[in-house]
All heavy atoms as an XYZ file, in Angstrom:
701
protein
N      31.023    -15.974     10.832
C      30.834    -14.595     11.137
C      29.579    -14.446     12.039
O      28.617    -15.198     11.927
C      30.533    -13.846      9.836
C      30.234    -12.363     10.033
S      30.237    -11.441      8.543
C      31.963    -11.502      8.118
N      29.721    -13.527     12.976
C      28.656    -13.259     13.936
C      27.900    -12.006     13.516
O      28.480    -10.984     13.120
C      29.248    -13.077     15.345
C      29.971    -14.266     15.823
C      30.469    -14.076     17.211
C      31.572    -13.065     17.234
N      32.159    -12.800     18.537
N      26.541    -12.122     13.610
C      25.693    -11.027     13.107
C      24.859    -10.398     14.286
O      24.422    -11.157     15.162
C      24.733    -11.616     12.081
C      25.490    -11.988     10.805
C      23.632    -10.626     11.721
C      24.607    -12.625      9.767
N      24.605     -9.147     14.223
C      23.661     -8.442     15.004
C      22.515     -7.933     14.165
O      22.797     -7.096     13.257
C      24.284     -7.248     15.798
C      23.314     -6.388     16.671
C      22.631     -7.259     17.705
C      24.056     -5.191     17.183
N      21.341     -8.512     14.328
C      20.224     -8.000     13.497
C      19.510     -6.854     14.267
O      19.110     -7.031     15.345
C      19.188     -9.140     13.347
C      19.654    -10.346     12.503
C      18.595    -11.465     12.568
C      19.891     -9.943     11.119
N      19.353     -5.737     13.575
C      18.607     -4.596     14.135
C      17.178     -4.978     14.291
O      16.747     -6.048     13.697
C      18.770     -3.410     13.197
C      18.598     -2.063     13.895
O      18.151     -2.076     15.117
O      18.865     -1.048     13.295
N      16.427     -4.288     15.077
C      15.026     -4.680     15.486
C      14.164     -5.095     14.313
O      13.437     -6.092     14.468
C      14.364     -3.506     16.183
C      14.905     -3.224     17.562
C      14.145     -2.164     18.240
O      12.956     -2.356     18.475
O      14.757     -1.091     18.564
N      14.183     -4.439     13.190
C      13.284     -4.816     12.122
C      13.590     -6.139     11.415
O      12.713     -6.647     10.772
C      13.254     -3.682     11.066
C      14.491     -3.589     10.194
S      15.976     -2.909     10.965
C      15.474     -1.270     11.528
N      14.719     -6.706     11.690
C      15.100     -7.926     11.085
C      15.176     -9.140     12.073
O      15.602    -10.218     11.706
C      16.457     -7.806     10.397
C      16.398     -6.897      9.213
C      17.299     -5.890      9.045
C      15.484     -7.127      8.182
C      17.267     -5.040      7.920
C      15.459     -6.345      7.092
C      16.324     -5.286      6.929
N      14.665     -9.025     13.286
C      14.655    -10.051     14.228
C      14.040    -11.296     13.733
O      14.494    -12.446     14.054
C      14.036     -9.609     15.599
N      13.003    -11.216     12.933
C      12.330    -12.373     12.391
C      13.167    -13.207     11.410
O      12.810    -14.318     11.036
N      14.303    -12.740     10.999
C      15.187    -13.400     10.103
C      16.285    -14.222     10.808
O      17.040    -14.930     10.176
C      15.888    -12.403      9.131
C      14.952    -11.621      8.216
C      15.746    -10.635      7.402
C      14.155    -12.551      7.318
N      16.283    -14.214     12.114
C      17.294    -14.885     12.857
C      17.482    -16.339     12.462
O      18.584    -16.758     12.144
C      17.090    -14.847     14.394
C      18.089    -15.555     15.221
C      17.858    -15.402     16.727
C      18.994    -16.214     17.430
N      19.014    -16.055     18.812
N      16.417    -17.153     12.483
C      16.513    -18.576     12.132
C      17.080    -18.770     10.689
O      17.831    -19.726     10.457
C      15.186    -19.214     12.282
C      14.762    -19.365     13.714
C      13.409    -20.005     13.868
O      13.368    -21.319     13.965
O      12.418    -19.298     13.820
N      16.658    -17.885      9.824
C      17.208    -18.047      8.413
C      18.669    -17.888      8.351
O      19.385    -18.719      7.701
C      16.473    -17.077      7.523
C      15.001    -17.247      7.357
C      14.117    -16.579      8.146
C      14.523    -18.223      6.438
C      12.747    -16.769      7.933
C      13.188    -18.402      6.291
C      12.268    -17.696      7.045
O      10.944    -17.887      6.965
N      19.222    -16.872      9.048
C      20.670    -16.654      9.052
C      21.324    -17.851      9.803
O      22.490    -18.231      9.392
C      21.021    -15.334      9.620
C      20.837    -14.201      8.658
C      19.805    -13.291      8.859
C      21.703    -13.980      7.631
C      19.576    -12.252      7.994
C      21.567    -12.954      6.729
C      20.539    -12.040      6.902
N      20.775    -18.350     10.851
C      21.327    -19.499     11.556
C      21.436    -20.699     10.712
O      22.429    -21.408     10.721
C      20.519    -19.764     12.846
C      20.702    -18.675     13.857
C      19.849    -18.877     15.097
O      18.781    -19.537     15.072
O      20.245    -18.389     16.231
N      20.370    -20.945      9.871
C      20.376    -22.052      8.944
C      21.536    -21.912      7.919
O      22.174    -22.830      7.513
C      19.021    -22.178      8.201
C      19.099    -23.086      7.056
C      17.952    -22.693      9.203
N      21.820    -20.661      7.570
C      22.922    -20.375      6.644
C      24.249    -20.464      7.280
O      25.332    -20.298      6.634
C      22.676    -19.033      6.000
C      21.474    -18.912      5.049
C      21.229    -17.450      4.650
C      21.640    -19.792      3.873
N      24.361    -20.779      8.646
C      25.580    -20.940      9.307
C      26.113    -19.769     10.127
O      27.230    -19.822     10.644
N      25.330    -18.764     10.258
C      25.825    -17.559     11.043
C      25.377    -17.717     12.494
O      24.406    -18.358     12.866
C      25.143    -16.328     10.512
C      25.597    -15.967      9.096
C      24.869    -16.316      7.974
C      26.830    -15.307      8.828
C      25.259    -15.994      6.722
C      27.271    -15.029      7.556
C      26.448    -15.383      6.488
O      26.894    -15.101      5.276
N      26.176    -17.090     13.404
C      25.823    -17.010     14.776
C      25.129    -15.620     14.916
O      25.657    -14.633     14.457
C      27.037    -16.963     15.649
O      27.769    -18.220     15.521
C      26.754    -16.772     17.135
N      23.857    -15.648     15.381
C      23.023    -14.440     15.291
C      22.530    -13.997     16.653
O      22.079    -14.783     17.465
C      21.799    -14.700     14.329
C      20.993    -13.440     14.240
C      22.304    -15.195     13.033
N      22.614    -12.683     16.903
C      22.004    -12.080     18.044
C      21.042    -10.962     17.533
O      21.413    -10.247     16.550
C      23.066    -11.434     18.977
O      23.974    -12.363     19.358
C      22.428    -10.752     20.184
N      19.923    -10.867     18.106
C      18.956     -9.815     17.700
C      19.177     -8.618     18.669
O      19.675     -8.796     19.806
C      17.528    -10.232     17.684
O      17.151    -10.484     19.055
C      17.272    -11.467     16.793
N      18.793     -7.452     18.205
C      18.847     -6.267     19.067
C      17.983     -6.511     20.335
O      18.396     -6.125     21.466
C      18.382     -4.991     18.310
N      16.939     -7.191     20.187
C      16.008     -7.396     21.345
C      16.675     -8.334     22.319
O      16.608     -8.045     23.521
C      14.675     -8.052     20.850
C      13.819     -7.094     20.000
C      14.144     -7.108     18.527
O      15.284     -7.283     18.055
N      13.116     -6.853     17.679
N      17.320     -9.359     21.864
C      18.021    -10.294     22.774
C      19.225     -9.616     23.465
O      19.517     -9.992     24.643
C      18.617    -11.507     21.942
C      17.531    -12.384     21.415
C      18.169    -13.428     20.486
O      19.249    -13.175     19.859
O      17.454    -14.463     20.277
N      19.792     -8.639     22.829
C      20.941     -7.925     23.410
C      20.441     -6.846     24.310
O      21.341     -6.129     24.907
C      21.783     -7.377     22.367
N      19.138     -6.655     24.532
C      18.717     -5.552     25.418
C      18.747     -4.244     24.742
O      18.790     -3.242     25.450
N      18.745     -4.219     23.441
C      18.859     -2.947     22.737
C      17.582     -2.476     22.031
O      17.643     -1.654     21.147
C      19.923     -3.163     21.600
C      21.361     -3.519     22.098
C      22.243     -3.930     20.899
C      21.945     -2.356     22.908
N      16.493     -2.930     22.570
C      15.127     -2.500     21.962
C      14.964     -1.028     22.260
O      15.030     -0.583     23.398
C      14.059     -3.376     22.496
C      12.710     -3.072     21.913
C      11.615     -4.067     22.292
C      10.381     -3.523     21.673
N       9.463     -4.528     21.223
N      14.667     -0.246     21.262
C      14.333      1.154     21.301
C      15.461      2.010     21.865
O      15.199      3.068     22.502
C      13.046      1.372     22.185
O      11.948      0.689     21.561
N      16.716      1.602     21.741
C      17.844      2.421     22.244
C      18.316      3.283     21.111
O      17.921      3.129     19.893
C      19.013      1.532     22.701
C      18.556      0.679     23.935
C      19.671      0.710     21.663
N      19.188      4.207     21.420
C      19.749      5.096     20.378
C      20.625      4.304     19.400
O      21.266      3.351     19.780
C      20.612      6.204     21.039
C      19.669      7.141     21.903
C      20.473      8.369     22.459
C      19.542      9.189     23.232
N      19.995     10.431     23.432
N      20.649      4.792     18.209
C      21.428      4.118     17.162
C      22.946      3.915     17.551
O      23.480      2.914     17.232
C      21.317      4.925     15.808
C      19.917      4.972     15.303
O      19.231      3.972     15.410
O      19.543      6.058     14.760
N      23.504      4.905     18.181
C      24.851      4.822     18.591
C      25.125      3.659     19.516
O      26.160      2.950     19.398
C      25.282      6.123     19.261
C      26.821      6.163     19.734
C      27.753      5.900     18.659
C      27.061      7.504     20.482
N      24.225      3.410     20.432
C      24.298      2.236     21.313
C      24.311      0.873     20.554
O      25.078     -0.027     20.949
C      23.176      2.215     22.376
C      23.270      3.378     23.332
C      22.092      3.360     24.351
O      21.957      2.381     25.077
O      21.391      4.380     24.371
N      23.508      0.799     19.584
C      23.489     -0.430     18.741
C      24.837     -0.613     18.064
O      25.407     -1.756     18.059
C      22.315     -0.391     17.758
C      21.012     -0.478     18.464
C      22.410     -1.519     16.695
C      19.773     -0.210     17.629
N      25.397      0.438     17.488
C      26.625      0.346     16.787
C      27.765      0.045     17.761
O      28.647     -0.782     17.437
C      26.875      1.645     15.977
C      28.304      1.634     15.376
C      25.817      1.877     14.930
N      27.752      0.658     18.908
C      28.764      0.431     19.950
C      28.733     -1.063     20.432
O      29.775     -1.638     20.594
C      28.630      1.374     21.136
C      29.009      2.759     20.765
C      28.667      3.787     21.917
O      27.740      3.549     22.642
N      29.409      4.866     21.976
N      27.531     -1.613     20.550
C      27.403     -2.994     20.920
C      28.023     -3.931     19.857
O      28.770     -4.812     20.160
C      25.883     -3.325     21.165
C      25.698     -4.740     21.695
C      25.673     -4.962     22.998
C      25.631     -5.797     20.763
C      25.471     -6.291     23.475
C      25.336     -7.107     21.266
C      25.307     -7.329     22.583
O      25.155     -8.637     23.064
N      27.714     -3.586     18.583
C      28.258     -4.398     17.493
C      29.775     -4.334     17.502
O      30.418     -5.343     17.339
C      27.658     -3.888     16.171
N      30.275     -3.174     17.719
C      31.724     -3.012     17.750
C      32.386     -3.761     18.900
O      33.341     -4.500     18.725
C      32.119     -1.520     17.872
C      33.589     -1.282     17.745
C      33.888      0.188     17.611
C      35.334      0.427     17.288
N      35.633      1.795     16.927
N      31.813     -3.607     20.084
C      32.337     -4.216     21.335
C      32.380     -5.773     21.153
O      33.332     -6.452     21.677
C      31.443     -3.845     22.501
C      31.931     -4.442     23.861
C      31.075     -4.035     24.956
C      31.469     -4.732     26.324
N      30.645     -4.289     27.394
N      31.356     -6.349     20.540
C      31.263     -7.789     20.410
C      31.704     -8.332     18.995
O      31.436     -9.489     18.697
C      29.790     -8.195     20.725
C      29.362     -7.828     22.095
N      29.706     -8.660     23.191
C      28.712     -6.771     22.602
C      29.265     -8.070     24.289
N      28.606     -6.906     23.960
N      32.309     -7.464     18.207
C      32.760     -7.842     16.871
C      31.689     -8.509     16.040
O      31.869     -9.603     15.520
C      34.031     -8.722     17.024
C      34.725     -8.910     15.660
O      34.680     -7.890     14.884
O      35.323     -9.936     15.452
N      30.569     -7.828     15.891
C      29.411     -8.302     15.195
C      29.222     -7.446     13.872
O      29.464     -6.264     13.858
C      28.125     -8.200     16.024
C      28.146     -8.961     17.353
C      26.966     -8.549     18.226
C      28.184    -10.444     17.125
N      28.738     -8.118     12.843
C      28.299     -7.466     11.680
C      26.902     -6.946     11.894
O      25.978     -7.784     12.093
C      28.363     -8.415     10.477
C      27.751     -7.990      9.205
C      28.526     -6.838      8.592
C      27.524     -9.150      8.241
N      26.640     -5.693     11.778
C      25.344     -5.119     11.976
C      24.534     -5.167     10.681
O      25.005     -4.746      9.667
C      25.442     -3.627     12.458
C      24.148     -2.854     12.603
C      23.199     -3.559     13.581
C      24.439     -1.436     12.928
N      23.347     -5.721     10.742
C      22.414     -5.723      9.603
C      21.237     -4.831      9.953
O      20.524     -5.071     10.936
C      21.969     -7.142      9.221
C      23.168     -7.962      8.801
C      20.964     -7.070      8.028
C      22.891     -9.395      8.419
N      21.019     -3.818      9.158
C      19.976     -2.778      9.466
C      19.328     -2.296      8.227
O      19.864     -2.434      7.101
C      20.583     -1.607     10.310
O      19.565     -0.744     10.699
C      21.590     -0.864      9.474
N      18.101     -1.732      8.415
C      17.483     -1.045      7.327
C      17.506      0.463      7.492
O      17.088      1.238      6.594
C      15.992     -1.530      7.266
C      15.298     -1.061      6.033
C      13.881     -1.623      5.908
O      13.375     -2.388      6.778
N      13.177     -1.294      4.859
N      17.962      0.906      8.659
C      18.061      2.370      8.968
C      19.386      2.941      8.527
O      20.484      2.403      8.849
C      17.823      2.565     10.452
C      16.427      2.159     10.924
O      15.514      2.175     10.099
O      16.307      1.787     12.134
N      19.288      4.066      7.880
C      20.539      4.718      7.391
C      21.373      5.290      8.510
O      22.612      5.267      8.419
C      20.219      5.802      6.375
O      19.340      6.731      6.943
C      19.566      5.241      5.065
N      20.732      5.802      9.557
C      21.578      6.447     10.576
C      22.574      5.504     11.318
O      23.722      5.772     11.423
C      20.674      7.133     11.660
C      21.505      7.955     12.634
C      20.603      8.698     13.588
C      21.417      9.446     14.632
N      20.488     10.121     15.573
N      22.125      4.265     11.754
C      23.103      3.407     12.324
C      24.166      2.896     11.325
O      25.317      2.704     11.652
C      22.288      2.207     12.893
C      20.951      2.353     12.342
C      20.721      3.748     11.945
N      23.734      2.790     10.068
C      24.686      2.424      9.016
C      25.781      3.515      8.889
O      26.941      3.239      8.721
C      23.953      2.221      7.685
N      25.320      4.723      8.905
C      26.230      5.868      8.747
C      27.194      5.959      9.966
O      28.387      6.194      9.834
C      25.481      7.151      8.519
C      24.805      7.256      7.220
C      23.855      8.465      7.040
O      23.488      9.063      8.129
O      23.448      8.760      5.928
N      26.646      5.716     11.159
C      27.469      5.731     12.366
C      28.458      4.607     12.285
O      29.633      4.782     12.634
C      26.612      5.615     13.638
C      25.749      6.977     13.762
C      27.459      5.427     14.885
C      24.695      6.891     14.854
N      28.024      3.463     11.860
C      28.935      2.258     11.646
C      30.067      2.622     10.719
O      31.190      2.285     10.951
C      28.139      1.055     11.231
N      29.705      3.238      9.622
C      30.726      3.687      8.610
C      31.695      4.568      9.237
O      32.932      4.421      9.082
C      29.996      4.352      7.455
C      30.917      4.872      6.381
C      31.460      3.788      5.490
O      30.793      2.771      5.342
O      32.544      3.930      4.912
N      31.251      5.527     10.018
C      32.177      6.498     10.613
C      33.050      5.931     11.719
O      34.193      6.437     11.971
C      31.389      7.692     11.261
C      30.644      8.615     10.285
C      29.735      9.565     11.008
C      31.683      9.389      9.478
N      32.609      4.876     12.340
C      33.303      4.265     13.502
C      34.048      2.956     13.108
O      34.582      2.297     13.980
C      32.423      4.048     14.687
O      31.307      3.225     14.305
C      31.880      5.334     15.212
N      33.971      2.578     11.872
C      34.700      1.373     11.425
C      34.031      0.074     11.793
O      34.700     -0.925     11.864
N      32.690      0.086     12.056
C      31.959     -1.139     12.376
C      31.484     -1.761     11.145
O      30.960     -1.042     10.235
C      30.799     -0.782     13.339
C      29.922     -1.975     13.556
C      31.339     -0.208     14.631
N      31.568     -3.050     10.979
C      31.109     -3.785      9.800
C      29.530     -3.709      9.861
O      28.932     -3.903     10.883
C      31.506     -5.251      9.859
C      33.032     -5.416      9.771
C      33.427     -6.884      9.939
C      33.239     -7.273     11.402
N      33.723     -8.662     11.694
N      28.954     -3.450      8.697
C      27.541     -3.378      8.595
C      27.072     -3.683      7.175
O      27.792     -3.622      6.219
C      27.055     -2.021      8.940
C      27.359     -0.905      7.926
C      26.422     -0.586      6.965
C      28.592     -0.312      7.868
C      26.721      0.361      5.949
C      28.907      0.607      6.915
C      27.935      0.960      5.989
O      28.258      1.853      5.016
N      25.716     -4.052      7.050
C      25.077     -4.203      5.752
C      23.777     -3.399      5.920
O      23.046     -3.679      6.842
C      24.773     -5.667      5.391
C      23.905     -5.737      4.179
C      26.102     -6.450      5.264
N      23.615     -2.413      5.005
C      22.399     -1.625      4.934
C      21.522     -2.290      3.930
O      21.772     -2.327      2.705
C      22.726     -0.195      4.577
C      21.493      0.716      4.312
C      20.727      0.872      5.622
C      21.998      2.073      3.867
N      20.350     -2.765      4.400
C      19.392     -3.410      3.496
C      18.301     -2.333      3.265
O      17.363     -2.180      4.013
C      18.735     -4.652      4.087
C      17.782     -5.286      3.138
C      19.852     -5.646      4.436
N      18.415     -1.615      2.179
C      17.461     -0.531      1.863
C      16.226     -1.055      1.162
O      16.207     -2.171      0.664
C      18.168      0.520      0.973
O      18.383     -0.044     -0.317
N      15.188     -0.245      1.231
C      13.959     -0.627      0.518
C      14.192     -0.681     -0.985
O      13.646     -1.600     -1.657
C      12.845      0.341      0.850
C      12.398      0.302      2.270
C      11.376      1.281      2.641
C      11.030      1.193      4.056
N      10.071      2.154      4.535
N      15.132      0.091     -1.526
C      15.444      0.018     -2.906
C      16.110     -1.264     -3.228
O      15.843     -1.873     -4.306
C      16.387      1.202     -3.313
N      16.978     -1.723     -2.381
C      17.671     -3.042     -2.541
C      16.621     -4.204     -2.596
O      16.678     -5.057     -3.438
C      18.631     -3.304     -1.455
C      19.468     -4.612     -1.574
S      20.414     -5.058     -0.098
C      21.632     -3.747     -0.138
N      15.668     -4.167     -1.684
C      14.670     -5.165     -1.641
C      13.822     -5.164     -2.929
O      13.518     -6.168     -3.499
C      13.795     -4.951     -0.373
C      14.631     -5.241      0.875
C      12.509     -5.865     -0.412
C      13.881     -4.844      2.184
N      13.431     -3.927     -3.298
C      12.619     -3.766     -4.508
C      13.361     -4.343     -5.764
O      12.778     -5.017     -6.625
C      12.271     -2.338     -4.786
N      14.711     -4.092     -5.890
C      15.449     -4.628     -6.997
C      15.521     -6.132     -6.962
O      15.465     -6.753     -8.064
C      16.858     -4.037     -6.973
C      16.957     -2.561     -7.388
C      18.358     -2.034     -7.332
C      18.402     -0.561     -7.607
N      19.850     -0.036     -7.521
N      15.674     -6.731     -5.820
C      15.763     -8.180     -5.662
C      14.415     -8.763     -6.122
O      14.345     -9.829     -6.862
C      16.130     -8.613     -4.290
C      17.557     -8.271     -3.916
S      18.132     -8.925     -2.346
C      16.787     -8.586     -1.218
N      13.335     -8.194     -5.668
C      12.006     -8.697     -6.009
C      11.749     -8.519     -7.526
O      11.218     -9.387     -8.131
C      10.910     -7.964     -5.141
C       9.551     -8.369     -5.677
C      11.044     -8.344     -3.699
N      12.121     -7.428     -8.049
C      11.936     -7.127     -9.481
C      12.734     -8.201    -10.290
O      12.202     -8.755    -11.291
C      12.492     -5.745     -9.815
C      12.363     -5.452    -11.321
O      11.265     -5.479    -11.871
O      13.419     -5.205    -11.933
N      13.962     -8.530     -9.946
C      14.756     -9.539    -10.570
C      14.041    -10.922    -10.489
O      13.959    -11.626    -11.487
C      16.110     -9.619     -9.942
O      16.853     -8.426    -10.168
C      16.967    -10.732    -10.584
N      13.530    -11.239     -9.342
C      12.828    -12.493     -9.151
C      11.574    -12.537    -10.001
O      11.268    -13.587    -10.620
C      12.503    -12.728     -7.698
C      11.848    -14.052     -7.378
C      12.816    -15.166     -7.641
C      12.194    -16.499     -7.211
N      13.103    -17.607     -7.477
N      10.862    -11.477    -10.074
C       9.607    -11.385    -10.929
C       9.996    -11.718    -12.388
O       9.352    -12.465    -13.038
C       8.945    -10.037    -10.772
C       8.247     -9.959     -9.385
C       7.832     -9.882    -11.811
C       7.802     -8.548     -9.038
N      11.032    -11.012    -12.896
C      11.408    -11.180    -14.271
C      11.934    -12.572    -14.590
O      11.781    -13.108    -15.678
C      12.418    -10.068    -14.662
C      11.750     -8.751    -14.907
N      11.617     -7.849    -13.830
C      11.143     -8.200    -15.922
C      10.892     -6.795    -14.288
N      10.657     -6.969    -15.586
N      12.608    -13.177    -13.583
C      13.103    -14.544    -13.773
C      11.993    -15.583    -13.773
O      11.986    -16.505    -14.543
C      14.109    -14.913    -12.684
C      15.371    -14.235    -12.696
C      16.245    -14.548    -11.487
O      15.757    -15.068    -10.496
N      17.536    -14.156    -11.619
N      11.023    -15.347    -12.923
C       9.865    -16.267    -12.701
C       8.802    -16.121    -13.843
O       8.230    -17.071    -14.256
C       9.244    -16.122    -11.365
O      10.263    -16.231    -10.365
C       8.204    -17.170    -11.074
N       8.599    -14.896    -14.243
C       7.572    -14.555    -15.200
C       8.065    -13.770    -16.332
O       7.769    -12.574    -16.559
C       6.396    -13.789    -14.561
C       5.897    -14.444    -13.270
C       6.244    -13.989    -12.052
C       5.018    -15.545    -13.367
C       5.726    -14.660    -10.853
C       4.540    -16.213    -12.210
C       4.905    -15.738    -10.989
N       8.928    -14.440    -17.234
C       9.632    -13.712    -18.295
C       8.641    -13.138    -19.346
O       7.528    -13.535    -19.549
C      10.515    -14.735    -18.907
C      10.069    -16.004    -18.377
C       9.258    -15.831    -17.224
């Protein structure tokens, strides 16, 4: 699977590559500071899974049939909470 990382996740590129994904960042694609619709259109044109923390591009992706994963702050907090409870019961 090929991934497009939105700007806030560019630092995760190497991690996803180690996991076997082909990764492009928004910055590499020339999408730094562009409108959300442009990011979603790029993902659709290149058949990429968009990973974002912003709800607007996720909603646009939903409306236009683009594959996406919305990584919300609540999701991150739940994962950290689970890890805390596993590590420090």
